[in-house]
N, C-alpha and C positions, 0 to 999 in steps of 0.2 A: 619437594617439600618434605620428604621423609628424613632428610639429613639434618634438620634443625633440632638441636637438643635444648632442653630447658636450662635455666640458670642454675637450678638445684643440682643437676647432673654435672654441669661444668664446674661449679663451685666446689662440690664434694670431691671431684676428681683432682682438682688443683690442690686441695688440702691434703689429700692422700699422697700426691707426688711430693709435696713439700715436706711431709713427714718422713721421707726417705724410702718409701716403698718403690721398688723398681718394677716397672711394667714393660711388657713386650708388645710387638706389633701383631701378635697372634691373639685372636679373640678367646680361644679356649684356655690359654695360659692365664690371661687376665681374669677370666671367669673363675678359675680355680683360686687365684690369689684373693679375689674379692669374696669368695664363697662364705667364709666364716664371719666376715665383717658387715655384710649387708642384711638389712631387715627383711627384704623381700626379693624374690627371684626376678621380678620385672625390673626393679631398680638396679640389681646386680648386672643384668644383661644390658641395660641401657648404658651403664657406666663402663662396662667391659668393651662394648662396641665403640663408645666415644674415645676411650683410651687407646684402643687399637688404631683407630683412624688418626688420632693425634700423634701417636708415635710414628706412624707411617709418614705423616707430613713432616715431622722433625727429621727423619732420615733423608727424605727427598731434599729438604732445604740444606742439610749438611752436605749432601752430594753436590748440589749446585754450587755451593761456596767453594768446595774443593776443586771443581772444574774451572772456576773463574781464576783461581790462583795459578 
């Protein structure tokens, strides 16, 4: 149950990625990137965690596609 994120976190993360901000699969790096833009520490940490998990999933999917070729 702890891995479910709110629509607000997902929507805001998607908007930031569409704006051209490059995120990493590392929580600390994402936290530093979001540091100046987030209004609260709690929201920053939720978004950094979601983005880290999302980027890891993207890497795994890309690796699976390369293996199939």
